[in-house]
PDB file of N, CA, C and O in Angstrom:
ATOM      1  N   MET A   1     208.541 -26.874 125.736  1.00  0.00           N
ATOM      2  CA  MET A   1     208.559 -28.038 124.846  1.00  0.00           C
ATOM      3  C   MET A   1     209.637 -29.005 125.619  1.00  0.00           C
ATOM      4  O   MET A   1     210.656 -28.625 126.195  1.00  0.00           O
ATOM      5  N   THR A   2     209.203 -30.219 125.502  1.00  0.00           N
ATOM      6  CA  THR A   2     210.212 -31.189 126.161  1.00  0.00           C
ATOM      7  C   THR A   2     210.977 -31.675 125.078  1.00  0.00           C
ATOM      8  O   THR A   2     210.522 -31.670 123.934  1.00  0.00           O
ATOM      9  N   LEU A   3     212.130 -32.104 125.360  1.00  0.00           N
ATOM     10  CA  LEU A   3     213.227 -32.563 124.716  1.00  0.00           C
ATOM     11  C   LEU A   3     212.960 -33.929 123.754  1.00  0.00           C
ATOM     12  O   LEU A   3     213.518 -34.139 122.677  1.00  0.00           O
ATOM     13  N   ASP A   4     212.078 -34.708 124.339  1.00  0.00           N
ATOM     14  CA  ASP A   4     211.613 -35.856 123.484  1.00  0.00           C
ATOM     15  C   ASP A   4     210.811 -35.717 122.363  1.00  0.00           C
ATOM     16  O   ASP A   4     210.705 -36.653 121.571  1.00  0.00           O
ATOM     17  N   ARG A   5     210.113 -34.450 122.162  1.00  0.00           N
ATOM     18  CA  ARG A   5     209.375 -34.198 121.038  1.00  0.00           C
ATOM     19  C   ARG A   5     209.973 -33.381 120.201  1.00  0.00           C
ATOM     20  O   ARG A   5     209.215 -33.076 119.281  1.00  0.00           O
ATOM     21  N   LEU A   6     211.091 -32.861 120.125  1.00  0.00           N
ATOM     22  CA  LEU A   6     211.940 -32.073 119.215  1.00  0.00           C
ATOM     23  C   LEU A   6     212.534 -32.848 118.451  1.00  0.00           C
ATOM     24  O   LEU A   6     213.233 -33.796 118.810  1.00  0.00           O
ATOM     25  N   VAL A   7     212.249 -32.427 117.057  1.00  0.00           N
ATOM     26  CA  VAL A   7     213.284 -33.206 116.158  1.00  0.00           C
ATOM     27  C   VAL A   7     214.197 -31.922 115.408  1.00  0.00           C
ATOM     28  O   VAL A   7     213.784 -30.804 115.097  1.00  0.00           O
ATOM     29  N   CYS A   8     215.261 -32.366 115.276  1.00  0.00           N
ATOM     30  CA  CYS A   8     216.491 -31.363 114.778  1.00  0.00           C
ATOM     31  C   CYS A   8     216.097 -31.278 113.351  1.00  0.00           C
ATOM     32  O   CYS A   8     215.647 -32.261 112.762  1.00  0.00           O
ATOM     33  N   ALA A   9     216.270 -30.042 112.743  1.00  0.00           N
ATOM     34  CA  ALA A   9     216.097 -29.708 111.348  1.00  0.00           C
ATOM     35  C   ALA A   9     217.413 -29.824 110.662  1.00  0.00           C
ATOM     36  O   ALA A   9     217.508 -29.809 109.435  1.00  0.00           O
ATOM     37  N   ASN A  10     218.310 -29.928 111.378  1.00  0.00           N
ATOM     38  CA  ASN A  10     219.854 -30.311 110.807  1.00  0.00           C
ATOM     39  C   ASN A  10     219.921 -31.771 110.380  1.00  0.00           C
ATOM     40  O   ASN A  10     220.194 -32.147 109.240  1.00  0.00           O
ATOM     41  N   CYS A  11     219.634 -32.571 111.447  1.00  0.00           N
ATOM     42  CA  CYS A  11     219.971 -34.050 111.083  1.00  0.00           C
ATOM     43  C   CYS A  11     218.679 -34.968 111.057  1.00  0.00           C
ATOM     44  O   CYS A  11     218.791 -36.152 110.738  1.00  0.00           O
ATOM     45  N   ALA A  12     217.540 -34.460 111.368  1.00  0.00           N
ATOM     46  CA  ALA A  12     216.311 -35.097 111.272  1.00  0.00           C
ATOM     47  C   ALA A  12     216.225 -36.047 112.542  1.00  0.00           C
ATOM     48  O   ALA A  12     215.255 -36.806 112.560  1.00  0.00           O
ATOM     49  N   ALA A  13     216.934 -36.091 113.389  1.00  0.00           N
ATOM     50  CA  ALA A  13     216.924 -37.101 114.523  1.00  0.00           C
ATOM     51  C   ALA A  13     216.483 -36.289 115.858  1.00  0.00           C
ATOM     52  O   ALA A  13     216.700 -35.093 116.051  1.00  0.00           O
ATOM     53  N   PRO A  14     215.855 -37.134 116.695  1.00  0.00           N
ATOM     54  CA  PRO A  14     215.404 -36.417 117.997  1.00  0.00           C
ATOM     55  C   PRO A  14     216.428 -35.587 118.743  1.00  0.00           C
ATOM     56  O   PRO A  14     217.537 -36.104 118.877  1.00  0.00           O
ATOM     57  N   VAL A  15     216.244 -34.464 119.215  1.00  0.00           N
ATOM     58  CA  VAL A  15     217.226 -33.526 119.925  1.00  0.00           C
ATOM     59  C   VAL A  15     217.713 -34.260 121.108  1.00  0.00           C
ATOM     60  O   VAL A  15     218.864 -33.996 121.457  1.00  0.00           O
ATOM     61  N   ASN A  16     217.085 -35.091 121.759  1.00  0.00           N
ATOM     62  CA  ASN A  16     217.447 -35.633 123.173  1.00  0.00           C
ATOM     63  C   ASN A  16     218.653 -36.708 122.800  1.00  0.00           C
ATOM     64  O   ASN A  16     219.452 -37.100 123.651  1.00  0.00           O
ATOM     65  N   GLN A  17     218.677 -37.104 121.510  1.00  0.00           N
ATOM     66  CA  GLN A  17     219.895 -37.980 121.249  1.00  0.00           C
ATOM     67  C   GLN A  17     221.044 -37.027 120.976  1.00  0.00           C
ATOM     68  O   GLN A  17     222.112 -37.518 121.340  1.00  0.00           O
ATOM     69  N   GLY A  18     221.139 -35.999 120.527  1.00  0.00           N
ATOM     70  CA  GLY A  18     222.201 -35.196 120.419  1.00  0.00           C
ATOM     71  C   GLY A  18     223.287 -35.649 119.276  1.00  0.00           C
ATOM     72  O   GLY A  18     224.496 -35.597 119.503  1.00  0.00           O
ATOM     73  N   ARG A  19     222.802 -36.052 118.161  1.00  0.00           N
ATOM     74  CA  ARG A  19     223.633 -36.614 117.124  1.00  0.00           C
ATOM     75  C   ARG A  19     224.638 -35.483 116.428  1.00  0.00           C
ATOM     76  O   ARG A  19     225.751 -35.757 115.980  1.00  0.00           O
ATOM     77  N   CYS A  20     224.154 -34.426 116.425  1.00  0.00           N
ATOM     78  CA  CYS A  20     224.789 -33.317 115.763  1.00  0.00           C
ATOM     79  C   CYS A  20     225.208 -32.071 116.588  1.00  0.00           C
ATOM     80  O   CYS A  20     224.832 -31.957 117.755  1.00  0.00           O
ATOM     81  N   PRO A  21     225.984 -31.141 115.987  1.00  0.00           N
ATOM     82  CA  PRO A  21     226.407 -29.973 116.970  1.00  0.00           C
ATOM     83  C   PRO A  21     225.020 -29.072 117.394  1.00  0.00           C
ATOM     84  O   PRO A  21     224.813 -28.536 118.483  1.00  0.00           O
ATOM     85  N   VAL A  22     224.179 -29.074 116.252  1.00  0.00           N
ATOM     86  CA  VAL A  22     222.890 -28.119 116.455  1.00  0.00           C
ATOM     87  C   VAL A  22     222.223 -28.728 117.601  1.00  0.00           C
ATOM     88  O   VAL A  22     222.093 -28.055 118.623  1.00  0.00           O
ATOM     89  N   CYS A  23     221.722 -30.101 117.541  1.00  0.00           N
ATOM     90  CA  CYS A  23     221.081 -30.809 118.645  1.00  0.00           C
ATOM     91  C   CYS A  23     221.763 -30.683 119.942  1.00  0.00           C
ATOM     92  O   CYS A  23     221.077 -30.369 120.914  1.00  0.00           O
ATOM     93  N   ARG A  24     223.031 -30.888 120.084  1.00  0.00           N
ATOM     94  CA  ARG A  24     223.788 -30.710 121.389  1.00  0.00           C
ATOM     95  C   ARG A  24     223.402 -29.273 121.958  1.00  0.00           C
ATOM     96  O   ARG A  24     222.990 -29.019 123.090  1.00  0.00           O
ATOM     97  N   ALA A  25     223.643 -28.356 120.860  1.00  0.00           N
ATOM     98  CA  ALA A  25     223.544 -26.881 121.360  1.00  0.00           C
ATOM     99  C   ALA A  25     222.294 -26.561 121.870  1.00  0.00           C
ATOM    100  O   ALA A  25     222.213 -25.946 122.933  1.00  0.00           O
ATOM    101  N   HIS A  26     220.977 -27.012 121.039  1.00  0.00           N
ATOM    102  CA  HIS A  26     219.682 -26.951 121.429  1.00  0.00           C
ATOM    103  C   HIS A  26     219.456 -27.666 122.725  1.00  0.00           C
ATOM    104  O   HIS A  26     218.692 -27.127 123.525  1.00  0.00           O
ATOM    105  N   ARG A  27     220.040 -28.855 123.057  1.00  0.00           N
ATOM    106  CA  ARG A  27     219.549 -29.698 124.343  1.00  0.00           C
ATOM    107  C   ARG A  27     220.288 -28.779 125.447  1.00  0.00           C
ATOM    108  O   ARG A  27     219.668 -28.485 126.469  1.00  0.00           O
ATOM    109  N   ALA A  28     221.396 -28.398 125.280  1.00  0.00           N
ATOM    110  CA  ALA A  28     221.965 -27.558 126.315  1.00  0.00           C
ATOM    111  C   ALA A  28     221.377 -26.300 126.689  1.00  0.00           C
ATOM    112  O   ALA A  28     221.657 -25.845 127.797  1.00  0.00           O
ATOM    113  N   ARG A  29     220.511 -25.600 125.834  1.00  0.00           N
ATOM    114  CA  ARG A  29     219.999 -24.405 125.984  1.00  0.00           C
ATOM    115  C   ARG A  29     218.694 -24.703 126.581  1.00  0.00           C
ATOM    116  O   ARG A  29     218.194 -23.882 127.350  1.00  0.00           O
ATOM    117  N   LEU A  30     218.043 -25.896 126.275  1.00  0.00           N
ATOM    118  CA  LEU A  30     216.732 -26.298 126.971  1.00  0.00           C
ATOM    119  C   LEU A  30     217.012 -26.698 128.363  1.00  0.00           C
ATOM    120  O   LEU A  30     216.280 -26.295 129.268  1.00  0.00           O
ATOM    121  N   GLN A  31     217.877 -27.353 128.561  1.00  0.00           N
ATOM    122  CA  GLN A  31     218.234 -27.733 129.906  1.00  0.00           C
ATOM    123  C   GLN A  31     218.612 -26.523 130.752  1.00  0.00           C
ATOM    124  O   GLN A  31     218.363 -26.615 131.955  1.00  0.00           O
ATOM    125  N   GLN A  32     219.058 -25.636 130.397  1.00  0.00           N
ATOM    126  CA  GLN A  32     219.480 -24.453 131.209  1.00  0.00           C
ATOM    127  C   GLN A  32     218.120 -23.659 131.477  1.00  0.00           C
ATOM    128  O   GLN A  32     218.056 -22.985 132.505  1.00  0.00           O
ATOM    129  N   SER A  33     217.189 -23.699 130.732  1.00  0.00           N
ATOM    130  CA  SER A  33     216.019 -23.113 131.067  1.00  0.00           C
ATOM    131  C   SER A  33     214.978 -23.666 132.107  1.00  0.00           C
ATOM    132  O   SER A  33     214.628 -24.840 131.989  1.00  0.00           O
ATOM    133  N   PRO A  34     214.495 -22.943 133.052  1.00  0.00           N
ATOM    134  CA  PRO A  34     213.662 -23.744 134.145  1.00  0.00           C
ATOM    135  C   PRO A  34     212.373 -24.385 133.487  1.00  0.00           C
ATOM    136  O   PRO A  34     211.700 -25.205 134.113  1.00  0.00           O
ATOM    137  N   TRP A  35     212.095 -24.039 132.374  1.00  0.00           N
ATOM    138  CA  TRP A  35     210.814 -24.489 131.810  1.00  0.00           C
ATOM    139  C   TRP A  35     211.120 -25.628 130.761  1.00  0.00           C
ATOM    140  O   TRP A  35     210.191 -26.252 130.247  1.00  0.00           O
ATOM    141  N   GLY A  36     212.384 -25.877 130.467  1.00  0.00           N
ATOM    142  CA  GLY A  36     212.695 -26.874 129.667  1.00  0.00           C
ATOM    143  C   GLY A  36     212.440 -28.339 130.050  1.00  0.00           C
ATOM    144  O   GLY A  36     212.404 -29.222 129.193  1.00  0.00           O
ATOM    145  N   ALA A  37     212.274 -28.562 131.284  1.00  0.00           N
ATOM    146  CA  ALA A  37     211.975 -29.938 131.827  1.00  0.00           C
ATOM    147  C   ALA A  37     210.497 -30.140 132.275  1.00  0.00           C
ATOM    148  O   ALA A  37     210.096 -31.212 132.729  1.00  0.00           O
ATOM    149  N   VAL A  38     209.735 -29.065 132.123  1.00  0.00           N
ATOM    150  CA  VAL A  38     208.328 -29.148 132.346  1.00  0.00           C
ATOM    151  C   VAL A  38     207.602 -29.776 131.428  1.00  0.00           C
ATOM    152  O   VAL A  38     207.790 -29.419 130.265  1.00  0.00           O
ATOM    153  N   HIS A  39     206.716 -30.729 131.658  1.00  0.00           N
ATOM    154  CA  HIS A  39     205.731 -31.467 130.593  1.00  0.00           C
ATOM    155  C   HIS A  39     204.733 -30.331 130.256  1.00  0.00           C
ATOM    156  O   HIS A  39     204.321 -29.556 131.119  1.00  0.00           O
ATOM    157  N   PRO A  40     204.346 -30.270 128.873  1.00  0.00           N
ATOM    158  CA  PRO A  40     203.269 -29.378 128.597  1.00  0.00           C
ATOM    159  C   PRO A  40     201.951 -29.444 129.313  1.00  0.00           C
ATOM    160  O   PRO A  40     201.310 -28.418 129.538  1.00  0.00           O
ATOM    161  N   MET A  41     201.453 -30.873 129.747  1.00  0.00           N
ATOM    162  CA  MET A  41     200.264 -30.975 130.428  1.00  0.00           C
ATOM    163  C   MET A  41     200.323 -30.348 131.727  1.00  0.00           C
ATOM    164  O   MET A  41     199.259 -30.002 132.240  1.00  0.00           O
ATOM    165  N   VAL A  42     201.543 -30.127 132.404  1.00  0.00           N
ATOM    166  CA  VAL A  42     201.619 -29.762 133.624  1.00  0.00           C
ATOM    167  C   VAL A  42     201.296 -28.210 133.755  1.00  0.00           C
ATOM    168  O   VAL A  42     200.679 -27.674 134.675  1.00  0.00           O
ATOM    169  N   LEU A  43     201.940 -27.507 132.444  1.00  0.00           N
ATOM    170  CA  LEU A  43     201.543 -26.113 132.261  1.00  0.00           C
ATOM    171  C   LEU A  43     200.099 -25.960 131.929  1.00  0.00           C
ATOM    172  O   LEU A  43     199.575 -24.935 132.366  1.00  0.00           O
ATOM    173  N   VAL A  44     199.256 -26.878 131.155  1.00  0.00           N
ATOM    174  CA  VAL A  44     197.871 -26.680 130.988  1.00  0.00           C
ATOM    175  C   VAL A  44     197.189 -26.938 132.261  1.00  0.00           C
ATOM    176  O   VAL A  44     196.250 -26.184 132.519  1.00  0.00           O
ATOM    177  N   SER A  45     197.479 -27.854 133.105  1.00  0.00           N
ATOM    178  CA  SER A  45     196.810 -27.964 134.285  1.00  0.00           C
ATOM    179  C   SER A  45     197.099 -26.983 135.478  1.00  0.00           C
ATOM    180  O   SER A  45     196.409 -26.937 136.497  1.00  0.00           O
ATOM    181  N   LEU A  46     198.158 -26.237 135.241  1.00  0.00           N
ATOM    182  CA  LEU A  46     198.261 -25.049 136.147  1.00  0.00           C
ATOM    183  C   LEU A  46     197.684 -23.758 135.622  1.00  0.00           C
ATOM    184  O   LEU A  46     197.456 -22.820 136.386  1.00  0.00           O
ATOM    185  N   LEU A  47     197.430 -23.696 134.232  1.00  0.00           N
ATOM    186  CA  LEU A  47     196.575 -22.680 133.758  1.00  0.00           C
ATOM    187  C   LEU A  47     195.034 -23.011 134.115  1.00  0.00           C
ATOM    188  O   LEU A  47     194.352 -22.137 134.651  1.00  0.00           O
ATOM    189  N   LEU A  48     194.592 -24.041 133.869  1.00  0.00           N
ATOM    190  CA  LEU A  48     193.297 -24.358 134.302  1.00  0.00           C
ATOM    191  C   LEU A  48     192.989 -24.143 135.813  1.00  0.00           C
ATOM    192  O   LEU A  48     191.963 -23.547 136.141  1.00  0.00           O
ATOM    193  N   LEU A  49     193.766 -24.567 136.633  1.00  0.00           N
ATOM    194  CA  LEU A  49     193.855 -24.405 138.181  1.00  0.00           C
ATOM    195  C   LEU A  49     193.692 -22.795 138.426  1.00  0.00           C
ATOM    196  O   LEU A  49     192.893 -22.322 139.235  1.00  0.00           O
ATOM    197  N   LEU A  50     194.561 -22.040 137.615  1.00  0.00           N
ATOM    198  CA  LEU A  50     194.505 -20.482 137.778  1.00  0.00           C
ATOM    199  C   LEU A  50     193.092 -20.057 137.367  1.00  0.00           C
ATOM    200  O   LEU A  50     192.436 -19.380 138.159  1.00  0.00           O
ATOM    201  N   VAL A  51     192.617 -20.384 136.267  1.00  0.00           N
ATOM    202  CA  VAL A  51     191.402 -20.008 135.717  1.00  0.00           C
ATOM    203  C   VAL A  51     190.286 -20.384 136.892  1.00  0.00           C
ATOM    204  O   VAL A  51     189.569 -19.451 137.252  1.00  0.00           O
ATOM    205  N   ALA A  52     190.099 -21.601 137.477  1.00  0.00           N
ATOM    206  CA  ALA A  52     189.459 -21.980 138.327  1.00  0.00           C
ATOM    207  C   ALA A  52     189.375 -21.107 139.688  1.00  0.00           C
ATOM    208  O   ALA A  52     188.349 -20.820 140.304  1.00  0.00           O
ATOM    209  N   ALA A  53     190.807 -20.733 140.028  1.00  0.00           N
ATOM    210  CA  ALA A  53     190.821 -20.013 141.193  1.00  0.00           C
ATOM    211  C   ALA A  53     190.232 -18.437 140.911  1.00  0.00           C
ATOM    212  O   ALA A  53     189.506 -17.827 141.696  1.00  0.00           O
ATOM    213  N   ALA A  54     190.562 -18.094 140.027  1.00  0.00           N
ATOM    214  CA  ALA A  54     190.093 -16.667 139.551  1.00  0.00           C
ATOM    215  C   ALA A  54     188.525 -16.558 139.359  1.00  0.00           C
ATOM    216  O   ALA A  54     187.876 -15.538 139.592  1.00  0.00           O
ATOM    217  N   THR A  55     188.019 -17.740 138.905  1.00  0.00           N
ATOM    218  CA  THR A  55     186.354 -17.756 138.841  1.00  0.00           C
ATOM    219  C   THR A  55     185.699 -17.958 140.160  1.00  0.00           C
ATOM    220  O   THR A  55     184.584 -17.493 140.397  1.00  0.00           O
ATOM    221  N   ALA A  56     186.429 -18.694 141.076  1.00  0.00           N
ATOM    222  CA  ALA A  56     185.882 -18.857 142.349  1.00  0.00           C
ATOM    223  C   ALA A  56     186.131 -17.397 143.146  1.00  0.00           C
ATOM    224  O   ALA A  56     185.274 -16.977 143.923  1.00  0.00           O
ATOM    225  N   ALA A  57     187.190 -16.770 142.928  1.00  0.00           N
ATOM    226  CA  ALA A  57     187.288 -15.420 143.643  1.00  0.00           C
ATOM    227  C   ALA A  57     186.160 -14.508 143.065  1.00  0.00           C
ATOM    228  O   ALA A  57     185.502 -13.893 143.904  1.00  0.00           O
ATOM    229  N   LEU A  58     185.873 -14.349 141.866  1.00  0.00           N
ATOM    230  CA  LEU A  58     184.803 -13.613 141.526  1.00  0.00           C
ATOM    231  C   LEU A  58     183.421 -13.783 141.769  1.00  0.00           C
ATOM    232  O   LEU A  58     182.573 -12.892 141.820  1.00  0.00           O
ATOM    233  N   VAL A  59     183.230 -15.255 141.945  1.00  0.00           N
ATOM    234  CA  VAL A  59     181.807 -15.599 142.459  1.00  0.00           C
ATOM    235  C   VAL A  59     181.693 -15.304 143.964  1.00  0.00           C
ATOM    236  O   VAL A  59     180.600 -14.986 144.433  1.00  0.00           O
ATOM    237  N   ALA A  60     182.765 -15.399 144.717  1.00  0.00           N
ATOM    238  CA  ALA A  60     182.860 -15.238 146.196  1.00  0.00           C
ATOM    239  C   ALA A  60     182.643 -13.677 146.278  1.00  0.00           C
ATOM    240  O   ALA A  60     181.959 -13.294 147.226  1.00  0.00           O
ATOM    241  N   ALA A  61     183.078 -12.838 145.512  1.00  0.00           N
ATOM    242  CA  ALA A  61     183.319 -11.494 145.758  1.00  0.00           C
ATOM    243  C   ALA A  61     181.952 -10.637 145.391  1.00  0.00           C
ATOM    244  O   ALA A  61     181.785  -9.463 145.724  1.00  0.00           O
ATOM    245  N   GLN A  62     181.015 -11.424 144.653  1.00  0.00           N
ATOM    246  CA  GLN A  62     179.672 -10.875 144.237  1.00  0.00           C
ATOM    247  C   GLN A  62     178.658 -10.755 145.524  1.00  0.00           C
ATOM    248  O   GLN A  62     178.569 -11.618 146.397  1.00  0.00           O
ATOM    249  N   PRO A  63     178.033  -9.734 145.492  1.00  0.00           N
ATOM    250  CA  PRO A  63     177.052  -9.505 146.705  1.00  0.00           C
ATOM    251  C   PRO A  63     175.960 -10.661 146.586  1.00  0.00           C
ATOM    252  O   PRO A  63     175.873 -11.226 145.496  1.00  0.00           O
ATOM    253  N   ALA A  64     175.191 -11.022 147.540  1.00  0.00           N
ATOM    254  CA  ALA A  64     174.175 -11.944 147.330  1.00  0.00           C
ATOM    255  C   ALA A  64     172.922 -11.332 147.141  1.00  0.00           C
ATOM    256  O   ALA A  64     171.921 -12.022 146.943  1.00  0.00           O
TER     257      ALA A  64
END
């Protein structure tokens, strides 16, 4: 999940603004994660690419 989409339950502000200590702690934790900065559509695209590659491999492995 990206920081621009998260809303803090403590102060009801976007987490990327870091208004309260809870926001700042969560923002710091997400920035340490390698997946914190990845946009969700990139993950969906990678999953679709993986499914397409697996399907192509299965089709190529079947005897004619």
